[in-house]
C-alpha positions in Angstrom: -30.2 -78.3 23.0 -27.8 -81.4 22.6 -24.3 -81.2 22.1 -22.6 -82.2 19.0 -19.4 -83.1 18.3 -17.7 -83.5 14.3 -16.0 -86.9 14.4 -14.8 -87.7 10.8 -17.8 -86.2 9.3 -19.7 -88.0 11.9 -22.3 -85.9 14.2 -22.6 -87.0 18.1 -25.8 -86.2 19.5 -25.9 -86.9 23.3 -23.6 -89.6 22.4 -24.9 -91.4 19.8 -24.5 -91.8 16.0 -26.2 -91.3 13.4 -25.4 -95.2 11.6 -27.0 -98.3 12.0 -25.8 -101.4 13.4 -25.9 -102.2 17.1 -21.9 -102.6 17.1 -21.3 -99.2 15.2 -23.7 -97.4 17.6 -21.6 -98.8 20.1 -18.4 -97.5 19.0 -19.4 -94.7 17.5 -21.0 -93.7 21.2 -17.8 -94.4 22.5 -16.0 -92.6 20.8 -18.0 -89.2 20.8 -18.6 -89.8 24.5 -14.6 -89.6 24.5 -14.7 -86.7 22.4 -17.1 -84.8 24.5 -15.0 -86.0 27.9 -11.9 -84.2 26.1 -13.5 -80.9 25.2 -14.8 -80.9 28.7 -11.2 -81.4 30.1 -10.2 -78.5 27.9 -13.1 -76.1 29.3 -12.0 -77.2 32.7 -8.2 -76.5 32.5 -8.7 -72.8 30.9 -11.7 -72.7 34.3 -9.1 -73.5 36.1 -6.0 -71.0 34.9 -4.9 -69.2 38.5 -5.3 -65.5 37.2 -4.7 -64.6 40.9 -1.0 -65.8 40.5 -0.4 -63.7 37.3 -2.4 -60.3 39.3 -6.1 -60.7 37.4 -9.0 -61.5 39.4 -10.6 -62.8 35.7 -9.2 -65.3 33.4 -7.9 -64.1 30.1 -9.9 -63.8 26.9 -10.1 -66.0 24.7 -8.1 -66.5 22.2 -8.4 -64.4 19.3 -7.7 -61.2 17.6 -6.9 -58.5 20.4 -9.2 -55.5 20.4 -7.7 -52.7 19.9 -6.4 -50.7 23.2 -8.5 -47.4 23.6 -6.4 -44.3 23.5 -5.5 -43.0 27.3 -7.3 -39.7 28.0 -5.1 -37.1 28.5 -4.2 -36.1 31.7 -3.0 -32.9 33.1 1.0 -32.9 34.2 1.3 -33.5 37.8 4.0 -30.8 39.5 7.3 -33.3 39.9 7.0 -34.8 43.8 10.1 -33.7 45.1 9.4 -35.4 48.4 12.3 -37.4 50.2 12.1 -40.3 51.4 13.6 -42.7 53.9 13.1 -46.3 54.7 13.9 -48.3 58.1 17.4 -49.2 58.1 19.0 -47.4 55.4 20.7 -44.6 55.3 19.9 -43.3 52.3 17.1 -41.1 51.1 15.5 -41.1 47.5 12.8 -39.6 46.1 10.0 -41.4 44.7 11.2 -40.8 40.8 14.6 -41.8 41.9 13.8 -44.7 43.9 11.7 -46.1 40.8 14.5 -44.8 38.1 14.0 -47.2 34.9 17.5 -46.9 34.2 18.6 -46.6 37.7 16.7 -47.2 40.5 17.5 -47.0 44.5 19.7 -49.1 45.9 18.7 -49.0 49.2 21.3 -51.4 51.1 24.6 -51.0 48.9 26.3 -53.2 51.9 23.8 -56.3 51.3 25.2 -57.2 48.0 28.5 -57.3 45.9 30.1 -54.0 44.6 30.9 -53.0 41.7 27.2 -53.4 40.0 27.5 -54.6 36.9 26.5 -51.7 34.7 23.0 -53.9 33.1 21.9 -54.6 36.8 22.4 -51.4 38.0 21.2 -49.0 35.0 20.4 -51.2 32.1 20.9 -49.9 28.7 19.2 -46.8 27.7 20.3 -47.2 23.6 18.6 -50.5 23.1 15.6 -49.5 26.1 16.7 -52.2 28.6 15.7 -51.3 32.0 17.8 -51.9 34.7 17.8 -55.6 36.3 17.4 -53.8 40.0 14.1 -52.0 38.8 11.9 -54.6 38.8 14.2 -57.8 40.7 15.9 -55.6 43.0 19.9 -54.8 43.0 20.2 -57.2 45.9 17.8 -59.6 43.5 14.8 -60.4 45.8 12.6 -59.9 43.3 8.8 -59.0 44.0 5.3 -60.7 43.5 5.0 -60.1 40.1 8.3 -61.2 38.9 11.2 -63.5 40.2 13.4 -63.6 42.7 16.9 -63.8 41.1 19.5 -63.9 44.2 21.1 -67.0 44.6 20.0 -68.8 41.3 22.9 -71.0 39.8 24.6 -69.9 37.1 23.9 -72.3 34.6 20.2 -71.6 35.1 20.0 -67.7 34.9 21.7 -68.1 32.2 19.6 -70.5 30.4 16.5 -68.6 31.8 17.6 -65.9 29.8 18.7 -67.9 26.9 15.3 -68.9 26.1 13.5 -65.7 26.9 15.2 -64.7 23.9 14.7 -67.7 21.6 10.9 -67.4 22.6 10.7 -71.2 24.4 9.3 -69.1 27.5 6.5 -66.9 27.7 3.5 -66.4 30.0 0.4 -68.6 29.9 -1.4 -65.4 30.6 -0.6 -62.9 27.4 -1.9 -60.0 29.6 1.7 -60.2 32.1 3.2 -57.4 31.0 6.4 -57.8 32.6 7.1 -60.9 30.7 6.5 -59.6 27.7 9.2 -57.2 28.6 11.6 -59.3 30.2 11.4 -61.4 26.4 12.2 -57.8 24.9 15.2 -57.6 26.8 16.6 -61.0 26.8 16.6 -60.2 22.9 18.2 -57.1 23.2 20.7 -57.6 25.9 24.4 -59.4 24.9 25.7 -62.8 25.8 28.5 -60.7 28.0 25.5 -59.1 29.8 23.7 -62.0 30.5 26.7 -63.6 31.8 27.9 -60.7 34.0 24.0 -60.4 35.5 24.1 -64.0 36.1 27.5 -64.1 37.4 26.3 -60.9 40.0 23.0 -62.6 41.1 24.2 -65.8 41.6 26.6 -64.7 44.1 24.2 -63.3 46.3 23.0 -65.5 49.0 19.0 -66.0 48.7 17.1 -64.3 52.0 13.4 -65.8 52.0 11.1 -66.1 54.5 9.9 -62.5 53.7 6.8 -63.6 52.6 3.8 -64.0 55.9 1.8 -67.3 54.9 -1.6 -67.0 56.7 -4.4 -69.4 55.8 -7.8 -68.2 56.1 -11.4 -68.7 54.2 -11.8 -64.5 54.5 -9.5 -62.1 53.4 -9.4 -58.5 53.3 -11.2 -57.1 50.0 -8.0 -55.9 47.0 -7.7 -54.7 43.9 -5.0 -55.9 41.4 -2.4 -53.3 40.9 0.1 -53.7 38.1 0.5 -57.7 39.3 0.0 -57.3 42.9 -3.2 -57.1 45.2 -3.4 -53.8 47.8 -5.7 -53.5 50.6 -9.2 -51.7 49.5 -9.6 -49.2 52.0 -12.2 -50.0 55.1 -12.5 -53.6 56.3 -13.9 -55.3 54.2 -13.6 -59.2 53.8 -14.2 -61.7 51.3 -14.8 -65.4 50.8 -10.7 -66.6 49.3 -12.1 -69.7 47.5 -9.6 -71.8 46.1 -6.6 -69.2 45.2 -3.8 -67.2 47.1 -4.1 -63.4 47.6 -0.6 -61.9 47.7 0.2 -58.6 48.6 3.0 -55.8 50.1 2.9 -55.3 54.1 3.6 -52.0 53.1 2.5 -50.2 50.2 4.8 -47.1 51.1 7.8 -48.9 51.3 6.7 -51.4 48.7 6.2 -48.5 46.1 9.6 -46.9 47.3 11.2 -50.2 46.1 12.4 -51.2 49.8 13.7 -54.7 49.9 13.1 -55.3 53.4 9.5 -55.0 53.0 7.4 -58.3 52.6 4.7 -59.9 51.4 1.4 -61.4 53.3 0.1 -64.1 51.1 -3.5 -65.7 52.3 -3.9 -69.4 51.4 -6.9 -71.7 52.1 -6.9 -73.4 55.2 -5.1 -76.8 55.1 -3.4 -76.4 51.8 -0.1 -75.9 54.1 0.0 -79.6 54.8 -1.7 -80.4 51.4 1.2 -79.0 49.7 3.7 -80.8 52.2 2.4 -84.3 51.1 2.6 -83.2 47.5 6.1 -81.9 47.8 7.9 -84.7 49.9 5.8 -88.0 48.9 4.6 -86.7 45.4 0.9 -87.4 46.9 0.2 -91.0 45.8 1.9 -90.4 42.3 -0.1 -87.4 41.6 3.5 -85.6 40.9 7.0 -86.5 42.0 8.9 -85.9 45.0 10.3 -82.3 44.8 13.5 -83.2 46.7 14.6 -85.5 44.0 16.2 -82.5 42.2 16.0 -79.6 44.2 17.6 -81.1 47.0 16.7 -82.5 50.1 15.8 -79.1 52.3 14.8 -78.1 48.6 17.2 -75.1 48.9 18.4 -76.7 45.1 21.1 -78.9 43.5 23.9 -77.8 41.0 22.1 -76.4 38.3 18.5 -76.8 39.5 17.3 -73.8 41.7 16.2 -73.9 45.1 12.3 -73.8 46.1 12.4 -73.0 49.3 11.0 -69.6 50.1 9.8 -68.6 46.7 7.3 -66.3 46.1 4.0 -68.3 45.8 2.7 -66.8 43.0 5.8 -66.8 40.9 5.7 -70.4 41.6 2.5 -71.4 40.7 3.0 -69.5 37.5 5.8 -71.0 36.9 4.3 -74.8 37.1 0.9 -73.5 35.1 3.1 -72.5 32.4 5.2 -75.6 32.2 1.8 -77.7 32.7 0.1 -75.5 29.3 3.6 -75.6 27.3 4.3 -71.9 27.0 7.6 -72.8 28.7 8.9 -75.1 27.2 12.6 -74.5 27.4 16.0 -76.8 28.1 15.1 -78.9 31.0 11.2 -78.2 30.8 10.8 -81.0 29.5 12.2 -82.6 32.9 9.0 -81.0 34.9 6.5 -82.2 32.5 5.7 -85.4 34.4 5.7 -83.4 37.5 3.2 -80.8 36.5 0.7 -83.0 34.4 -1.9 -83.9 36.4 -1.8 -81.6 38.9 -4.9 -79.6 39.6 -5.6 -75.7 40.6 -6.0 -76.9 44.4 -2.4 -79.0 43.8 -1.1 -75.7 42.7 -2.1 -73.5 45.4 -1.2 -76.2 48.0 2.6 -76.4 46.9 2.7 -72.6 46.4 1.9 -71.9 49.7 3.5 -75.0 51.4 7.1 -73.8 49.6 6.9 -70.2 50.6 6.5 -71.1 54.3 9.6 -73.7 53.9 12.0 -72.0 56.5 15.7 -72.8 54.6 18.8 -74.7 56.9 20.7 -72.1 58.9 17.4 -69.5 58.8 
């Protein structure tokens, strides 16, 4: 069946119009053709949604009323796991429950960050259902694949980011990204004093990247998504990588214990590092803007502008895509519009992979 697009009450079928007159037909055909091209571009943009960056295999469902979630099946209460765990390099020990306590998570390396730790970072605020910042981002601010590394972010940038969350100017392009939705609720419940205290604390911690191992390849181990990250399936089966980055923890056990010294591996398409370097350093012949203009010559930040060197590739791609589609539109986001508007899915992959591989000066 020929495609039909409505334009001002007229129907376009196969690029023509049902009107007399050669000139009118030509103009109408051109208009309908542009409409069909626009429609195709919108569909293409949806198809290019980088689901992998948000921790999913498939793109989000089409916009519409969300189906009510099925009631979870009742599960038998498991006996408490009282096993005490240790990790390399730390003198401390925690059970798994203690390590993941939402209101007092494990702080494996207290000597690696300023002390005392602000209460909102160490314990959150139970009366307002605000989890400790250190639960997801770690007490030292290193963050993980499914969230953000916050150590070393400029104070002004950190505060503005929290205000953007608080004022509904920053959300995820994928509505399934549950931790972003929780972050919005946390920001709305936090006081300015708590926002400023966490900003002072994390901005005082030096960013220590290079815990992400970028591997260019065509085939990758089979994985499954688990709470925003990809974990290896048993066995040694592989699958084609395609145009995506498959990222996951190097050691799942240490990851689940929230070990800030245990890193990630990111599998990227062959050639993506070189392509990303070209886009980041030169703008790719007008496709984008040189990142160093705002983020500093070494990509380590400049003033209130955050550093990009060594940042998690999944996080970087999420932010670029969120700005491209307009779900992130807070203060300063307008400056990024000309940077991201022409980027393709392939470009996002290349930029994310390259930035994750960059070693900041002095490391």
